[in-house]
C-alpha positions as CSV (number, residue, x, y, z in Angstrom):
1,M,73.3,98.8,143.3
2,H,73.0,101.3,140.6
3,S,75.7,103.6,142.1
4,R,77.9,100.5,142.7
5,T,77.6,99.6,139.0
6,M,78.5,103.2,138.0
7,M,81.5,103.1,140.3
8,L,82.7,99.8,138.8
9,S,82.3,101.4,135.3
10,V,84.3,104.4,136.3
11,V,87.1,102.2,137.7
12,L,87.1,100.1,134.5
13,L,87.2,103.2,132.3
14,L,90.1,104.6,134.4
15,S,91.9,101.2,134.1
16,L,91.5,101.2,130.4
17,S,92.7,104.8,130.1
18,S,95.8,103.9,132.2
19,A,96.5,100.9,129.9
20,A,96.1,103.1,126.8
21,A,98.4,105.7,128.3
22,A,101.0,103.0,129.0
23,A,100.8,101.5,125.6
24,C,103.7,103.6,124.1
25,I,107.2,102.1,124.1
26,P,109.5,103.9,126.6
27,T,113.2,104.9,126.4
28,G,115.6,102.0,125.8
29,S,113.1,99.3,124.9
30,V,114.5,98.8,121.4
31,S,113.5,95.1,121.2
32,A,109.9,96.1,122.0
33,I,109.8,98.1,118.7
34,Q,110.7,95.0,116.7
35,T,108.3,92.9,118.8
36,E,105.4,95.1,117.9
37,L,106.2,95.2,114.2
38,S,106.8,91.4,114.1
39,A,103.3,90.9,115.6
40,G,101.7,93.1,112.9
41,R,101.1,96.0,115.2
42,D,102.2,99.6,115.0
43,A,105.3,100.6,117.0
44,V,104.1,103.6,119.0
45,L,107.0,105.3,120.7
46,C,106.7,107.5,123.8
47,A,107.3,111.2,123.4
48,N,110.9,112.2,124.4
49,A,112.0,108.5,124.3
50,T,115.5,107.7,123.1
51,F,116.5,104.3,121.5
52,N,120.1,103.3,121.0
53,V,119.7,100.9,118.1
54,T,122.3,98.2,117.4
55,S,120.6,96.2,114.6
56,T,118.2,97.3,111.9
57,I,114.5,97.7,112.8
58,N,112.5,95.8,110.1
59,F,108.9,96.2,109.0
60,V,107.5,92.7,108.7
61,Y,103.9,93.3,107.7
62,A,102.3,95.8,105.3
63,N,100.3,98.8,106.6
64,T,102.1,99.1,109.9
65,K,103.7,102.2,111.3
66,I,106.5,103.6,113.5
67,Y,105.5,106.9,115.1
68,T,105.7,109.0,118.2
69,E,102.5,109.0,120.3
70,G,100.5,112.1,119.7
71,Y,102.4,112.9,116.5
72,P,104.5,115.8,117.8
73,T,106.6,117.7,115.3
74,G,109.3,119.2,117.5
75,A,112.0,118.0,119.9
76,T,109.6,115.8,121.8
77,R,109.6,113.3,119.0
78,A,111.1,110.0,119.9
79,T,114.7,109.5,118.7
80,L,116.2,106.4,117.0
81,R,120.0,106.5,117.1
82,V,122.6,104.3,115.5
83,A,124.6,102.8,118.4
84,S,127.0,100.3,116.7
85,S,129.8,100.6,114.3
86,S,128.3,97.6,112.4
87,L,125.0,99.5,111.8
88,Q,124.1,101.9,108.9
89,T,120.4,101.4,108.4
90,L,118.0,102.3,111.3
91,V,114.7,101.3,109.6
92,N,114.1,99.0,106.6
93,G,110.7,98.7,105.0
94,V,111.6,97.4,101.5
95,D,108.9,95.4,99.8
96,K,106.3,96.3,102.5
97,S,103.3,98.2,101.1
98,G,101.6,100.9,103.1
99,V,104.2,101.1,105.9
100,A,104.8,104.5,107.4
101,I,107.5,106.3,109.4
102,R,106.1,109.4,111.1
103,N,107.1,112.0,113.6
104,V,110.3,110.5,114.8
105,I,114.0,111.7,114.8
106,L,116.6,109.4,113.2
107,D,120.3,110.0,114.1
108,G,122.8,108.2,111.9
109,A,125.7,109.0,114.2
110,R,128.3,109.4,111.5
111,P,130.5,111.7,113.6
112,T,130.7,108.8,116.2
113,Y,131.0,105.7,114.0
114,G,132.3,107.1,110.8
115,Y,131.4,107.2,107.1
116,V,131.1,103.9,105.1
117,R,131.9,103.4,101.4
118,P,131.9,101.1,99.5
119,A,129.1,98.8,100.5
120,A,127.2,101.8,101.9
121,E,123.6,101.6,102.9
122,A,120.9,104.2,103.5
123,L,119.9,105.4,106.9
124,I,116.3,104.7,106.0
125,K,115.5,102.1,103.3
126,L,112.0,102.0,101.7
127,G,110.5,101.2,98.4
128,G,111.1,97.9,96.5
129,N,108.1,96.0,95.1
130,A,105.6,97.9,97.2
131,S,103.1,100.8,97.1
132,G,101.7,103.5,99.3
133,Q,104.6,104.0,101.7
134,T,104.8,107.2,103.8
135,V,107.4,109.3,105.4
136,D,106.1,112.3,107.2
137,S,107.3,114.8,109.8
138,I,110.6,113.2,110.5
139,E,114.0,114.6,111.2
140,A,117.0,112.6,109.9
141,F,120.7,113.5,109.9
142,E,124.3,112.2,109.7
143,P,123.8,109.0,107.7
144,R,126.9,106.8,107.7
145,G,126.2,105.7,104.1
146,W,125.3,107.2,100.7
147,T,121.9,108.7,101.6
148,A,119.6,109.6,104.5
149,L,116.5,108.2,102.8
150,H,116.3,105.8,99.8
151,V,113.0,104.9,98.3
152,F,114.2,102.0,96.0
153,E,112.6,101.3,92.6
154,G,112.2,97.6,93.1
155,S,111.8,95.6,89.9
156,P,109.8,97.7,87.5
157,S,109.3,96.7,83.8
158,W,108.2,98.5,80.7
159,N,105.4,96.6,78.9
160,G,105.6,98.7,75.7
161,S,103.1,101.3,76.8
162,A,103.6,101.7,80.6
163,W,105.7,100.9,83.6
164,T,104.5,98.0,85.8
165,G,105.7,96.5,89.0
166,G,108.3,97.8,91.3
167,C,107.7,100.7,93.7
168,T,104.8,103.1,93.2
169,S,103.0,105.9,95.1
170,A,105.4,106.7,98.0
171,T,105.0,110.0,99.9
172,V,107.7,112.0,101.6
173,T,106.4,115.2,103.2
174,N,107.0,117.8,106.0
175,S,110.4,116.5,107.0
176,F,113.8,118.0,107.9
177,I,116.8,116.1,106.6
178,H,120.2,117.6,107.2
179,D,123.9,117.2,107.6
180,A,124.4,114.3,105.2
181,G,128.0,113.5,104.4
182,E,130.9,115.9,103.6
183,I,132.6,117.1,100.5
184,L,136.1,116.4,101.9
185,N,137.6,113.2,100.6
186,S,134.4,112.5,98.6
187,K,132.4,111.4,101.6
188,W,129.2,112.5,100.0
189,A,125.6,111.7,100.9
190,D,122.2,112.5,99.6
191,G,119.2,113.8,101.5
192,I,116.3,112.1,99.7
193,S,117.0,109.5,97.0
194,M,113.7,109.0,95.2
195,A,113.4,106.2,92.7
196,C,109.7,105.2,93.2
197,R,107.4,106.1,90.4
198,N,104.2,108.1,90.8
199,S,105.4,109.4,94.1
200,Y,105.1,112.7,96.0
201,V,108.0,114.6,97.6
202,A,106.8,117.9,99.1
203,Y,107.2,120.5,101.9
204,N,110.5,119.1,103.0
205,T,113.7,121.1,104.0
206,I,117.0,119.5,103.0
207,E,119.9,121.3,104.5
208,D,123.6,120.6,104.0
209,A,123.4,117.4,102.1
210,T,126.6,117.0,100.2
211,D,125.8,114.8,97.1
212,G,122.3,115.7,96.1
213,G,119.7,117.3,98.4
214,I,117.0,115.5,96.4
215,V,118.0,113.0,93.8
216,V,115.3,111.9,91.4
217,F,116.2,108.5,89.8
218,G,113.8,108.9,86.9
219,A,110.8,107.9,89.0
220,P,108.2,108.5,86.2
221,G,105.1,110.3,87.3
222,T,106.7,111.7,90.5
223,I,106.0,115.2,91.7
224,V,108.7,117.1,93.6
225,E,107.3,120.4,94.8
226,W,107.5,123.1,97.5
227,N,110.8,121.8,99.0
228,T,113.6,124.0,100.2
229,V,117.1,122.6,99.5
230,K,119.8,124.7,101.0
231,N,123.5,124.6,101.8
232,V,124.9,127.1,104.3
233,D,127.7,125.1,105.9
234,R,128.6,122.1,103.8
235,T,129.1,122.1,100.1
236,A,126.8,120.1,97.8
237,I,127.4,118.8,94.3
238,G,123.7,119.4,93.5
239,G,120.5,120.7,95.0
240,I,118.1,118.6,93.0
241,N,119.5,116.1,90.5
242,M,117.6,114.8,87.5
243,V,120.6,113.0,85.9
244,D,120.2,109.3,86.6
245,T,118.8,106.9,84.0
246,T,117.4,104.2,86.3
247,Y,114.1,103.7,84.3
248,R,115.4,102.8,80.8
249,R,113.3,102.3,77.7
250,S,113.6,102.9,74.0
251,V,112.0,105.9,72.3
252,L,112.2,107.4,68.8
253,I,114.4,110.6,68.7
254,N,114.6,112.1,65.2
255,G,113.5,108.8,63.8
256,V,116.2,106.8,65.6
257,A,115.4,104.2,68.4
258,T,117.3,105.5,71.4
259,T,117.6,104.1,74.9
260,V,116.8,106.9,77.4
261,G,116.2,107.3,81.1
262,D,112.5,107.8,81.4
263,Y,111.3,110.9,83.3
264,T,107.9,111.1,81.7
265,G,105.4,112.8,84.0
266,T,108.2,113.6,86.5
267,I,107.8,117.3,87.5
268,V,110.1,119.3,89.7
269,R,108.3,122.5,90.5
270,Y,108.1,125.4,93.0
271,N,111.2,124.4,94.9
272,T,113.7,126.8,96.4
273,L,117.4,126.2,96.0
274,V,119.7,128.2,98.3
275,A,123.5,128.4,98.4
276,D,124.4,131.0,100.9
277,A,127.9,131.5,102.2
278,P,128.9,133.8,105.0
279,W,131.2,136.7,104.1
280,C,134.8,135.5,104.5
281,G,136.8,138.4,103.0
282,F,138.2,139.3,99.6
283,F,139.4,136.5,97.3
284,C,137.4,134.0,99.4
285,F,134.7,132.3,97.3
286,P,133.4,129.2,99.0
287,V,131.3,127.0,96.7
288,L,128.3,125.7,98.6
289,M,126.2,124.3,95.7
290,Y,127.9,123.3,92.4
291,S,124.5,123.1,90.6
292,G,121.0,124.1,91.6
293,I,118.9,121.7,89.5
294,S,120.9,119.4,87.2
295,M,119.1,118.0,84.2
296,G,120.6,115.3,82.0
297,P,123.4,112.8,82.6
298,R,125.9,114.9,80.5
299,V,125.8,117.5,83.2
300,W,127.7,114.9,85.3
301,W,129.6,112.9,82.8
302,C,131.0,113.9,79.4
303,S,130.5,110.3,78.4
304,P,128.2,108.5,80.9
305,P,129.8,105.2,82.0
306,D,126.7,103.2,81.2
307,G,126.4,104.7,77.7
308,V,122.9,106.2,78.3
309,T,123.2,109.9,77.5
310,I,119.6,111.2,77.6
311,A,117.0,111.8,80.3
312,Y,113.6,112.0,78.6
313,G,110.4,113.8,79.2
314,G,110.9,115.6,82.6
315,K,109.9,119.0,83.6
316,A,111.3,121.7,85.9
317,I,108.9,124.6,86.4
318,G,108.7,127.6,88.6
319,N,111.7,126.8,90.8
320,E,113.8,129.6,92.4
321,L,117.6,130.0,92.8
322,Q,118.9,132.0,95.8
323,G,122.1,132.8,97.5
324,N,125.6,133.9,96.7
325,A,127.6,130.7,96.4
326,M,126.3,128.7,93.5
327,W,128.3,127.8,90.3
328,Y,125.6,126.5,88.0
329,G,121.9,127.3,88.2
330,M,119.8,124.9,86.1
331,P,122.0,123.4,83.5
332,A,120.5,121.1,80.9
333,D,122.8,118.7,78.9
334,G,121.6,115.3,77.8
335,V,117.8,115.8,77.8
336,A,115.1,115.3,75.2
337,S,111.4,116.2,75.1
338,W,112.2,118.3,78.2
339,E,110.7,121.4,79.7
340,S,112.4,124.0,81.9
341,T,110.2,127.1,82.2
342,S,109.1,129.9,84.5
343,N,112.1,129.4,86.8
344,I,113.5,132.4,88.7
345,N,117.1,133.4,89.3
346,N,117.8,135.4,92.4
347,A,121.2,133.9,93.0
348,G,124.7,135.4,92.6
349,F,127.1,133.2,90.8
350,L,130.7,133.1,91.9
351,E,132.3,133.5,88.5
352,D,131.5,133.1,84.8
353,F,133.7,130.3,83.7
354,A,134.2,130.1,79.9
355,G,137.0,127.6,79.8
356,S,137.1,124.2,78.1
357,S,135.2,121.2,79.4
358,C,134.3,118.0,77.4
359,S,136.1,119.6,74.4
360,S,133.7,122.5,74.4
361,S,133.1,125.9,76.0
362,N,131.7,125.8,79.5
363,L,129.5,128.5,81.0
364,R,128.5,129.0,84.6
365,K,125.3,130.9,84.6
366,A,121.7,130.5,85.9
367,F,120.3,129.0,82.7
368,V,122.6,127.1,80.3
369,R,121.8,124.3,77.9
370,H,123.8,122.4,75.4
371,S,123.0,123.4,71.8
372,T,122.5,119.9,70.5
373,H,122.1,117.7,73.5
374,A,119.3,119.5,75.3
375,T,116.0,119.7,73.3
376,G,112.5,120.6,74.3
377,T,111.0,123.8,75.7
378,F,113.2,126.2,77.6
379,Q,112.6,129.6,78.9
380,S,114.0,132.5,77.0
381,Q,116.8,133.2,79.5
382,Y,118.6,130.0,78.5
383,V,121.9,130.5,76.7
384,E,123.7,127.8,74.7
385,G,126.9,126.3,76.0
386,Q,128.5,123.2,77.5
387,T,127.4,122.7,81.1
388,H,129.5,119.9,82.5
389,V,129.8,120.4,86.2
390,V,133.5,120.1,87.1
391,M,133.4,118.5,90.6
392,P,136.1,118.8,93.2
């Protein structure tokens, strides 16, 4: 009797083990992904599985995840692929706290279905009025819209002393995002578009994004560190951009109440910006990164269309510029209470342009700041001059 009981126990354990092994979602079962999420369960994808997606996969409940079983980091990760001309967004987690996308590959299929603008969407949409969202160890490429990953700010508000509401505490780490958009015909796309405050963006590689590799939309309190942003095949407007004024509030500047884009506590540090072009002969100077780290809206616009000319309170510390195909390094124009220190230039700049831009002289060097429109603490290598990035 004792041995029979043991035998039944072994059979039961084997049955449970087989059930657990069969729990992942296999190739082709796209509807099963949404079924799991809609039931409040994690969507666990089988390794090496491929899913041709024709409608957006939506997180329904907080604290649920999409991930490949066993959390692989290479080619065995499950692949979600856009498979319809009507689809731009593969995964949507807006307004859902604690959701996570981990260890999957997301293919936007732009070469197959084309680029979309206007009315463009992100390949992955997160953020909103939510907290604690996670993206980790993914690969994402060829978004059809304006960015591969958008972490949306939601509806934050300034209460007179702090930001409240909206998106907070997102994490984007250990991911490879590449081949986003193209410079030809202005079909640009970002790699990571971060607008969520108090967030963390680190240890990612962004390669051949064509608008901004990482774009920080103010996102007060956010740390962006130890990322590599490089362009070796497609031209980018910017490596890391700190030019948008999404979080707006009034501060006193020289005794005058001024509306600024708030970057207080936002730190971009220890990142590597690489623009490296292959040798293509004399008089051939391809531009692969117009600007390494752009600081302030006046770097983009002589007169910003929304009238907000100042990014306030941000820091860029200890970043490194590399490569032979960059125009501007770390220009600052339209910033106040800013810091740009301990940054390293190992880049070769294509030419030193001293022509006219925005009715002033324009310099293409590693470290240039506007004499009156960039105030704060800047390392000694900065020279004064206009820094408007003249885009193609």
